[in-house]
C-alpha positions in Angstrom: 112.8 100.3 55.7 110.8 100.3 52.5 107.5 99.3 54.1 107.9 101.8 57.0 107.9 104.9 54.8 104.3 105.9 55.2 103.1 108.9 53.1 100.2 111.1 53.9 98.8 113.0 50.9 97.3 116.5 51.3 95.3 117.0 48.1 93.5 114.6 45.7 94.1 115.9 42.2 97.7 115.1 41.2 98.0 112.5 44.0 94.9 110.7 42.7 95.9 110.7 39.1 99.7 110.0 39.4 101.5 110.5 42.7 100.0 107.8 44.9 100.3 105.0 42.3 103.8 106.2 41.3 105.0 106.2 44.9 103.5 102.8 45.7 105.2 101.4 42.6 108.4 103.0 43.9 108.1 101.1 47.2 106.5 103.7 49.4 103.3 103.1 51.5 100.2 105.3 51.0 98.9 105.7 54.6 96.6 108.7 54.6 94.9 111.4 52.6 92.8 114.5 53.0 91.3 117.0 50.5 89.4 120.2 50.4 86.4 118.0 49.6 86.1 115.0 51.9 84.3 113.0 49.3 87.3 113.2 47.0 89.6 112.0 49.7 87.3 109.0 50.4 87.1 108.2 46.7 90.8 108.2 46.2 91.3 106.2 49.4 89.0 103.5 48.1 90.7 103.5 44.8 94.2 103.1 46.2 93.5 101.2 49.5 94.6 104.0 51.8 93.7 103.2 55.4 93.3 106.8 56.8 91.0 109.5 55.5 91.3 112.8 57.4 88.9 115.7 57.6 91.6 118.3 57.2 95.4 118.7 56.9 95.8 119.5 60.6 94.4 116.0 61.5 96.6 114.3 58.9 99.9 115.8 60.1 98.9 114.9 63.6 98.7 111.2 62.7 101.4 109.1 64.4 101.1 106.6 61.5 102.5 109.1 58.8 106.2 109.6 58.3 106.2 111.9 55.2 103.7 114.5 54.2 103.2 115.3 50.5 101.6 118.7 50.0 99.7 119.1 46.7 97.3 122.0 47.5 96.5 125.4 46.1 99.6 127.6 46.3 98.5 129.8 49.2 98.5 126.8 51.5 102.0 125.5 50.7 104.0 127.5 53.3 101.5 127.2 56.2 101.2 123.4 55.9 104.9 122.8 55.2 106.0 124.7 58.3 103.3 123.0 60.5 104.2 119.6 59.2 107.9 120.1 60.0 107.0 121.3 63.5 104.8 118.2 63.9 107.9 116.0 63.3 107.1 115.0 59.7 109.3 114.7 56.7 107.9 117.0 54.0 107.6 117.0 50.2 106.0 120.3 49.0 104.8 121.4 45.7 106.1 124.8 44.5 105.8 127.7 44.4 104.9 129.8 47.4 103.0 133.1 47.1 106.0 135.2 48.1 109.7 135.1 48.7 109.1 135.8 52.3 107.0 132.6 52.6 109.8 130.6 50.9 112.3 132.1 53.3 110.1 131.1 56.3 109.9 127.5 55.0 113.7 127.3 54.7 114.3 128.9 58.1 112.0 126.3 59.6 113.6 123.4 57.8 117.0 124.4 59.2 115.6 123.9 62.7 114.9 120.2 61.9 118.0 118.9 60.1 117.0 115.3 60.6 113.7 115.7 58.6 113.5 115.8 54.9 112.4 119.2 53.5 112.0 118.7 49.8 110.5 120.7 46.9 108.7 118.5 44.4 110.9 119.4 41.4 110.4 115.9 40.1 112.1 116.6 36.8 115.5 116.4 38.5 115.0 112.7 39.1 114.4 111.5 35.5 117.4 109.5 34.1 117.4 111.7 31.0 118.0 114.9 32.9 120.6 113.3 35.2 122.4 112.2 32.0 122.4 115.8 30.9 124.0 116.9 34.1 126.6 114.1 33.8 127.5 115.2 30.3 127.6 118.9 31.2 129.9 118.1 34.2 132.2 116.2 31.9 132.3 119.2 29.5 131.0 117.0 26.7 129.5 120.0 25.0 132.3 122.4 25.8 131.3 125.6 27.4 127.5 126.2 27.4 126.6 129.0 25.1 122.8 128.9 25.3 119.9 127.0 26.9 116.3 126.9 25.8 113.4 125.5 27.8 109.8 125.4 26.7 106.5 123.9 27.8 103.6 124.4 25.4 100.1 123.0 26.0 96.4 123.9 25.7 94.9 124.0 29.2 93.6 127.5 28.9 92.8 127.7 25.2 89.0 127.2 25.6 87.6 130.5 26.9 84.4 128.8 28.0 86.1 126.7 30.7 85.1 128.0 34.1 87.2 130.3 36.3 89.6 128.5 38.6 91.9 129.8 41.3 94.8 128.9 38.9 93.5 131.9 36.8 94.1 134.3 39.8 97.6 135.8 40.1 97.2 136.7 43.8 96.2 133.1 44.6 99.4 131.8 43.0 97.9 131.2 39.5 99.4 132.0 36.1 101.6 129.7 34.1 104.9 131.1 35.4 103.8 130.4 39.0 102.3 127.0 38.3 105.0 125.6 36.0 107.8 128.2 35.8 109.5 127.1 39.0 110.2 123.7 37.5 111.8 125.2 34.4 113.7 127.9 36.3 115.1 125.2 38.6 116.1 123.2 35.5 117.8 126.2 34.0 119.8 126.9 37.2 120.6 123.1 37.6 122.0 122.9 34.0 123.7 126.2 33.5 124.3 127.6 36.9 123.0 130.8 38.6 120.8 133.2 36.6 122.4 136.6 36.9 119.5 138.6 35.4 116.3 138.2 33.3 113.6 140.0 31.5 110.0 138.8 31.2 106.8 139.3 29.3 103.4 137.9 30.1 100.1 137.7 28.1 96.6 136.5 28.9 94.3 135.3 26.1 91.0 135.3 27.9 90.6 138.3 30.2 87.5 136.8 32.0 86.0 133.3 32.4 82.5 132.2 33.4 81.8 131.3 37.0 80.8 127.6 37.3 77.0 127.2 37.7 76.4 130.9 37.2 75.9 133.5 34.5 78.6 135.7 36.0 82.2 136.1 34.8 85.3 136.6 36.8 88.4 138.5 35.8 91.5 136.5 34.9 94.7 138.0 36.2 97.0 135.0 35.8 99.1 134.7 32.7 98.4 132.2 29.9 101.9 132.8 28.3 105.3 133.6 29.9 108.4 134.5 27.9 111.7 135.0 29.7 115.2 135.9 28.5 117.9 134.7 30.8 121.5 135.8 31.4 123.6 133.3 33.4 126.5 134.2 35.6 128.8 132.1 33.4 128.0 134.2 30.3 125.5 131.8 28.7 122.2 133.0 27.5 118.8 131.3 27.7 115.1 131.5 26.9 112.2 130.1 28.8 108.8 129.9 27.2 105.5 128.6 28.7 102.2 128.7 26.9 98.9 127.2 28.1 97.1 128.4 24.9 98.7 126.2 22.2 96.2 124.2 20.0 96.7 120.5 20.5 98.0 120.1 17.0 100.7 122.7 17.7 101.5 121.6 21.3 105.2 120.7 21.7 105.1 119.5 25.3 108.2 119.9 27.4 111.5 120.5 25.5 115.1 121.3 26.5 117.8 122.4 24.1 121.4 123.1 25.3 124.1 124.4 22.9 127.7 124.2 23.7 130.8 125.2 21.7 131.4 121.6 20.7 127.9 120.2 20.2 124.3 120.3 21.5 121.7 118.3 23.4 118.0 118.0 22.7 115.5 116.4 25.1 112.3 116.2 23.2 108.7 115.9 24.4 108.9 112.1 24.2 111.7 112.2 26.8 114.3 111.0 24.2 117.7 112.6 24.7 119.6 113.4 21.5 123.2 114.4 20.9 123.3 116.9 18.0 126.8 116.9 16.6 128.5 119.6 14.6 128.4 117.6 11.4 124.6 117.4 11.6 124.6 113.9 12.9 121.8 113.2 15.4 122.2 110.3 17.8 119.8 109.2 20.5 121.1 108.1 23.9 119.9 104.7 25.0 118.6 105.4 28.5 116.5 102.9 30.4 113.5 104.4 32.1 111.5 102.0 34.2 108.9 104.7 35.0 107.4 104.3 31.5 106.4 100.7 32.4 104.4 101.7 35.6 102.8 105.0 34.7 99.3 104.6 33.0 99.3 105.5 29.3 96.9 108.4 29.8 99.2 110.0 32.4 102.6 109.5 30.7 104.7 112.7 31.0 108.1 113.8 32.2 106.4 115.0 35.5 104.8 111.6 36.0 108.1 109.7 35.3 110.0 112.0 37.6 107.4 111.3 40.4 108.2 107.6 40.2 111.9 108.2 40.3 111.5 110.7 43.2 109.7 108.0 45.1 112.6 105.6 44.7 115.1 108.3 45.8 113.0 109.2 48.9 113.6 105.6 50.1 117.4 106.3 50.0 117.2 109.8 51.4 115.2 108.6 54.5 118.3 106.8 55.8 120.4 109.9 55.9 118.4 113.2 55.5 121.4 115.3 56.4 123.4 114.1 53.5 121.2 114.3 50.4 122.3 113.5 46.9 123.3 116.5 44.8 120.2 116.3 42.6 117.8 116.5 45.5 115.6 119.6 45.4 115.3 121.2 48.9 113.5 124.2 50.3 116.7 126.1 49.4 116.2 125.4 45.7 112.5 126.4 46.1 113.6 129.7 47.5 116.0 130.4 44.6 113.3 129.6 42.1 110.9 131.9 44.0 113.4 134.7 43.8 113.6 134.3 40.0 109.8 134.2 39.7 109.6 137.5 41.7 112.3 139.0 39.5 110.3 138.1 36.4 107.2 139.8 37.8 109.2 142.9 38.6 110.7 142.9 35.1 107.3 142.7 33.4 105.9 145.5 35.5 108.9 147.8 35.0 109.8 146.6 31.5 113.4 146.2 32.6 116.1 143.6 33.1 116.1 142.5 36.8 118.9 140.9 38.7 118.2 137.6 40.5 119.4 137.3 44.1 121.6 134.3 44.8 123.1 132.3 47.7 125.6 135.0 48.4 123.0 137.9 48.4 
């Protein structure tokens, strides 16, 4: 079964840097690739010994040699390709988010028509052993009732205002840090603490315009560089979510998770070490084996890269029974719920109000 799971990659950025190698190390087969620039697809194919290079995504999903399609494209293409791939009989792994809630709803509606095909959202953080340990501890009430949860991801991608304009700087194209990264953190928040009842959000942009590559012109930046959300969970817990793409390297904290309970707390630091913070001030690290750290190149080591390797291993198991997925599998349903939270955050910032987040029963 391992050698028969053949993956076609749509996109060459993240796949070329991390996903292809991680999936191959996890036991999957890299069968095909396409990209917006054919030369990029050919380069990555040579680098990773991928037999098929396709001119466009339509040709890739039509290939009879591909079982699973991994969609790693600009945001505005996610929904169209995911729906077409399912209709072509492929299993699908799709990056989040979509442009709108309606698109996410259409993806879920299509997935329900094909219950024997995987329809997964690439929330790879769910698959890391550290976060699965957190869920195990929370389910066992090891912290008591959760009182608050705090998620942050601080980095410096957008700090240099001389970097050229990119679609990720355009809100209508699906850019901005909440769209690009926030779905992962909102999914984590819901996974750890349960449904988010309401939230309020603020956004800021450091550089209001950026130079156009190979031109003297500038283009307006509409996407956010920083996103700050306050969360109220249905169970009464409170939370914060902070994303910044304008942290100087010396101040960058990477990805951090802090969960406080009535008995004790947990800290997952940017080095992916999980700590138990006891009431007496004692701080104890959990001994958690993570084989991903041995196969991810040093220059690409991150929680997202580790999660990609573990996701690849899980996909092998899911293939045998796509209708009965493990509880930590992130499906199109989870993508829709995160999309609803993103939309609520946008409404909140525009109206300067708390906004309720629709849930499964709404």
